[in-house]
N, C-alpha and C positions, 0 to 999 in steps of 0.2 A: 256519155257513150263509152263503152268498153272497147279496148284495143287489145290485140294479141301479137306477141312476138314469139316466134318459134325458131329454134336452132337445133342442129344435130351434129355430132362429131363421132367418128369411129376411131377407136384407139386399139393398138395391138397390145392390150394388157387384159388380164383377167378381171372379171367383174368385181371380185372381192377387193382387189387392189385399188381399182378405180373408185368404188364406193367408199372405201376407207379414207381415201384422199379427201373426198367431199365431206366426210363425217368429222373431220378435224377443223374446228372453227378457225384456227390460226391460218389455214390455207386460204381463207377468204381474202386476206390482205395480199397474198401472193398472186391472186388471179384478178385483182382489181387495178385498173389503171392508176399509176402513181399520182397523177394530177388531181385525183379525187381525195387524196390525203385520208384514205380509209383507216379508221382506228376502231378497234373493238373496245368498248367501255366496260362490258361485262367481265368480271374477273375470270381469268383463265386458270386451269383448264375448264372448258365447258363440256358437259356431257350432253351431246346432241341426242335427243329423243323426242317423242311426242310430248308436247307441253313445255318444252324448253323455250326460253325467250333469250334473245341476244340483242344488246344495244350497241349501236355504232355511232361514230361521228364521221361525217364526210364533208367535202367542200365541192360545190358545183358552181361553175362560172364565178368562182371567187367567194361564193356565199356559203358559210358553214350551216349545217343542219344536222339534226339527230334523226336516227332511224331505229325503230324497235321492231323486231321480227319475232313471230311465234311459229314454232314447228308444229303444224297441225296434223301432219301424217308422217309416220316413220315406219318404213317397211324395208329394212336392209336385206339384201343388197340391191333391191329393185327400184325403190322410189322413196322420195320424201317431198313434202310440201312446206314451204315457208310463206307466211302471210304477214304483210306489214300491219303492225299495231299502231305505229306512229311514224310519220314521215311525209315526204313530199307529194305522195299520190293519194287520191281519194280511195283507190283500191289497188292493191298489188298482191297477186297470188302467183307464186312461182313454183311450178311443179317440175321436179327433177326426176327423170327416169333413166334407168340403166338396164340394158338388155344385152344378152350374149349376141354377138354377130359373127359372121364368117371370119372377120379379121381380129376379133377379140371382144370388145365391148362398144356398144353404141350408147352415147350420152345424149339425151334429148332434154331440151328445156322448153317449157310452155309457160309463158308469162301472160296473165290477163291483168290489164291495168286500166285505170281511169284517171284522167287528169283532174286536178282540183278545179272547182268552180265550173265544171262542165255544164252546159255546152260552150260557154264563152271561151274557156281555155283551149277548146279544140282548135282554135286558130294556131296555137303553138304546137299542135300535134306533129307537123313535119320536122320541126326542130328537135323535139323530144324523141321522135322515132329515129332520127339520124344519130343522136347522141347515144341512145340505147343500143343501136346496131354497132356503133363504134365500141362501146363498152363490152358488148358480148363478143365482138371479134377479138378484142384484146384478151378477154377471158379465155376464149378457145385456144389462142396461141400460148397463153401462159399455162394452161392445162397441158397442152402438148409438151411444152418445155419441161414442166415439172415432172410429168410422168414418163416421157420417153423421147425427148428431143424431137427429131424430125420424122419419126416413124408413124405419125398419125395420118389418117386419110380424111381431109375435110369433106363435108357434104355440101 
């Protein structure tokens, strides 16, 4: 069974500045909770574009794992999509959208994911959902801090 996680954040910054922040692979580490021990394995700098792949190493609940993503869509400064090629999910498609808003730019995330060994693993869904919500909450605060301190308006 597929699940969906959606978040949105309004920032008082120009769309080009916001998109440029997300287009820098090194910023992934800045917006990932430190306890995940996120590390990019692909040599830097990485040119983010359609067809680019990025490999990471993370640690979740003390267990290390690798994750490989492919950028399947790249439409600066409005949207990009990354899909898991290898990692902990049976499916992970993360759509990032950026749109002008009255206060600057709205960042929206839409993640469609499926747990491995579904439907048996769906028992773990509440735990995974809570962890993903926590990771994305951290990410939102880290983006606020990186781009403009406390001037963001959470949704």
